[in-house]
N, C-alpha and C positions, 0 to 999 in steps of 0.2 A: 415453415415447418412447425408442427405442433410441438408443445413443450415435451410431451411424452416421447416424441420421436428423436429428441436430442440425446446424444451420447452422454454417458456419465464420465466424470473426471476423478481419478484417484491419484494422489500425489504422495510420494515418500519424501519426507522432510528430514534433513540431516543437519548436524551442527558444523560439520567440516568434511572435506574430501576424505574418502576411505572409511567412512562410518558404515557403509554397507547398503546404500540406497539402491544402486544398480543391481546388486546381488539380490536384494529383496524383491525388486521389480521382476527380474528374470525368474526367480523362484515362484512368484505369483503367476507368471505366465505359464509355467509348467503345470501348476495346480489347476488353472483354468482349462488347459488342454485335457488333463485327466478327467475333468468333469464334462468334456464334450464341446467346449467352446472353440470357436475359430479365432486363433491368435496369430498375429504376425509381429515381427520385430521391424518397426518402421525406422528406428535409429537407436543404436546403442553404442556408447563409447566405453570400451573396456580399459583404456589407458594402459594396455599391456599387462594387465593383472591376470595371471593364468587361471585362478579359480573363477573369476568372473567370466572369462572367455569360455571356460568349459561349460558353463550353463547355457551357452548359445546352441550347444548340440541338441538336436531334436526340435528346434524352433525354426519356423519359416522366416527367412530374412529377405526383406524387400531391398533390392540393389539400390545403392545411393546415387543421387544425381551428382554429376561432375560439372562444376561451374568454373570457368576460367576467370581469373581476376589478376590484373597487373602481372602478367607473365607466368602466373602459377595457377595450377588447377586445384580447387578445393572440393571436398565432398560434403554434401548436405543431404538432409532427408528429401527423398523424391516424393513430394506431396501429391503430385498428380498420379503417380504409380500406386500410392496407398489408397487414394480415392477410387481409382479404377478397380483395385483388388477388393475394396469394400469389405474388410474383415469385421468380425464382431468386436474384436479388441485389438488395439494397436499399442505396442510398447514404444514410448518416445522418451529417450533419456534427455537430461539437461534442459529443463523447462525454460530457464532464463537465457539460453544460448542466443547470441546475435548471429544471424545468418550473413553469409558473405554477400556483398552487393551484387545484384543481378538475380537474387532469389525473389520469389513473388512477395514474400513478407520480410520485414526487417528483423523480426524476432520469432523464435521458435514457438513461443506461446500463442502467437497469432496463427501459425500453422495448426497448432492444436485446436484453436477455436474453430477453424474450418473443418477439421475432422469431426469435432463434436457436433457441429451444425449438420454434418452429413449423416448423423446417427451412429457414429463409430465411438465406442467406449475407448478412452485413453487412460493408460497408466504411465505416470511420469515421475521425475525426480527433481528436487531442488535443494540447495543448501540455504541455511538461514541468512548467510551473508549476502545473498543475491536479492533479498527483499528490499524494495525501494526505500521504505521508511527506516530501515536499519543501515543503510549504506554508509552514512557518516559515522555512526557508532562503531561499526565493525572496523572502519579505517583507523579510528582512534585506538581501538583495542589492539589491533594487529600491526598497524603501520602500513598495511597494504590496501591501496584503493581497489574497489570492486567496480570494474567497468561494465560488467554485464548484470543488469538488474531486471526485475519483473515487478509490475505494480502489485502491491499487497492484495488488492481487490481480486486479482485473477486467481491467486492461491486461495484466498478466503472463499471464493465462489465454488471451489472444488467440492464435490459430493462427499469425498473422504480425504482426510489428511492424516497420515500415519507417521509418527515420529520413529525414525530409526536411531535409537539411542545407544550410546557407548560412553563409558567413563573415559576421561582424559588419559588415565594410566593405560587402559586397554588399547586405546587408539595409538598411543605412542609405542606400545609394544608391537602392534601390528605394523607400524611404520618401521621400527627397528628390524623386524624380521623380513623386510623387503616386500611386503604385501601391498604397498600403496605406491611408492615411488621407486625408480631404479636405484641401485646402490650408490651411484655418484651423487645423488640428491638427498640422501637420507640425513646426513649430518647437518647440512644447512637447514633442512626442514625442521628437525628436532630442536635446533637452537634458535629458530626464528618463529615462523608462523605456528608451528606445532608445540610451542612451549605450553607447559601445564596450565599456567594462568590464562593464556589465550583460549585454550580449549575449554576451560571451565567457564569462562565468560560467554563464549559462543554457545555452549550447552545450556546455560541459564537463559540466554536470549531465546533459544529454540523452545525450551520448556514454557517460558512465559507467553510466547506468541501462540503456542498450541493451546495453552490454558484459555486464552482469550477466544480462540476458535471454538473450543468446547463450550464455553459459556454462551457464545452466539447460538450454537445448536440447542442448548437448553432453553434459552429465551424463545427460540422459534417453536420448540415443542410446547412450551407453556401457552403460547399464543394460539397455536393450532388446536389445543385441547381445552381452551377456555379456562386455564388455571390462573386464578387471581390470588395474590397475596401481597404482603408488605415488602416492597422493593424500594431501594433508594432511587431517586429521580436520576434519569440518565444525564451524564455530564455533557456540557458544551465547552469545548476548548477553543478559545479565540486567540489567533495569532495576529499581532499588529505588524503590518509590513510598511517599510519606508522605501523599498526599492533598493536597499543596500545589499551588499554581499552576504550579510548574516541571515538574510531571509530564508534561504534554503535550509540552513541548520535549524532555525526556529520552526519551520514548517514540519520537518521530519520529527523533531522532538514533540511538537504538538500532536502529530499523528500517533506517536507511540503512547502518549498520555491518554488520548481519546480512545485508542484501541484497548487500553487496559481498564477503561472505565465502563465496562459492560457495553461496549459498542457505542461510546459517546460520539457526538457530532464534532467535526473539525471545521472551523470557519476561519477565513483569513480576511482581514479588514485593512484597506488602504485609504487614508484620508488625503484628499486633494483640495487645493484652493482654486476658487473660480478664476483667480488672476494668473494661474499657471505657475506660481512661484513655489513649487514643491521640492525641487532638487532631486526628484526621483528619476531613475534610469528606466525609460519605457521598456527597453529590451529586457532588463532584469526583471521588471514586474511581469512582463508577458511570460518569461520562463517560470517565474514563481507561481503564476496563476495556473500554468499547465501542470506544474508539480502538485499543487494543492488539489487539482481536479483528478490527477492520476492516483492520488492517495485517498480518493473518495470524499474529499472536502468540498466546500463551496467558497467562492470568492465574492467579496462585497466591497463596493467603493462608496465612500462618503465624501461629498463635495461641500465645502464651506464657502458660502457667498459673503463677500465683504461689503460693508456699508461705505459708500463713497464719501459720505459726509463725515463720519467719525473715524474711518479707517479701521474699525473693529469688525468682528464677525457679526453679520446680520441674520444669517440663516444657514442651515445645512440641508443637503439633499442626499437621499439614499437611493441607489439604484434598486428597482424592483421591490419597493416597500409599500406598506399600506398604513394609513393613519388609523389611530384608535383613540376613542374617547378616554381621557385620563381619569383616574380615580379622583374623588373629591379632594380638592386642595393640592393636587399634583400637576405638574406640567404635562403637556402633550408628549407622546413618545411614538417611536416607530419600531415595528418589529420586522427585521429584515427577513425577506423570503427567498433570497438567492436569485441569481441570474435566470431569467426565463420563467419565473414563477407567475402564476395567474394573479390577477388583481389590478387595482387602479395603477395609473402611471406614477412615477416617483413624485414626491411632494416635498415641501419645505415649510419651515416655520421659524419664527424669530428666536434668536438667542440673546438673552439680556446681558450676559457676562461671558467673558472668555476664560473665567477661572477654571482651572483643571481640578477635578475631584473624583473620588471613587463613589459610585452609587451604592447605597445600602438599600436593599429591597425591603419594603415595608412588611411588617409581620403579617403572615397569612397569604402573601403573594406567591402562588404556586405556578404562575405562568412560565412556560419554558421558552427558550430562544434568546438570541442576543437582543439586548434592549438598549436603545440610545435615548437619552433624556435631554430635553432643553435645559440649558444651564441657567437656572433662575435662582439667585441667592435667596435663601430663606424659605424656599418652597419645595425643594426636592430632597434634601437630606440633611442630617445633623451637621455635617461639616460646613455646608453652605449657610445653614441657619446661624451657626456660630460666627461665620466670617462676615455675614451681612452687616 
């Protein structure tokens, strides 16, 4: 299907439940109908809120699919019914929702992707705590793990993301008035998840994330219109992985830093030994690789080959890399291209010393990308020259 035939995605982003995302989505549905658009409710969850439920009046609602699972029947969006109806616009609540087993897709955002591919415009909702890169941060703030997440890239790819903002004090008042949860849950919510500090932190996360999204749009506009000016070089954030349990937290933190650096690149690097003595957990590394790729990053593996005669490192090898002639007086280096990149096969070169050091880029070197240098004392940086 041609790009112009693909439906557009609009997402209402909120800092917490009850901020008014579904209310805003339904209100937009009514406005579109008034302008003559063909709008249906593909799936909306009112959570028993009377004001939200009232907005369903006058909207065409697609009946939900009933899916049996472990002796209980669950209701999900009937994707086939929406596709058969083929409206101009479908309202689909809770973008990060996990579908019950037996559904065609595991996640609702995958259902939305199919609707968009069919040329149907989708308006949806999501809370900031459901973004994959913020999963661990939100748990530290609130103490509540978020089991339903959506890759940040899926939300960033939306044509429009609109923040439904509300101050913590106003949201707590809405909670106290019974407009979010039933009366028996209000006190517990106000003293736990809906504490002022929690809501303030979640609101800040939402504002920062949306600011990054706005910056992406500005950068795209400048590129499309050939606007050139003085901008800082885009940051590259590299996360070193050992295969340990701390890897997921480091990846998510790196993703947040990269996202706040005007769309910086996120890279993960794992160093292996040719003799296999790395101590890394292959299953953990595989999970971390999937996480880094779901967050829009790339995974790189560096293999060190050991010299049988000396027992020390003799060379290292990068997956999907290319050699480049070094500057005068500098060692050879490789610029990693990421898995599947075009170019020559991986290569290796000798390492004269196993000394660890930090590389200082020479003055005037504006080349971008992760750079790995042969460790040759006295020839690659001041620290090595002093130690030689």
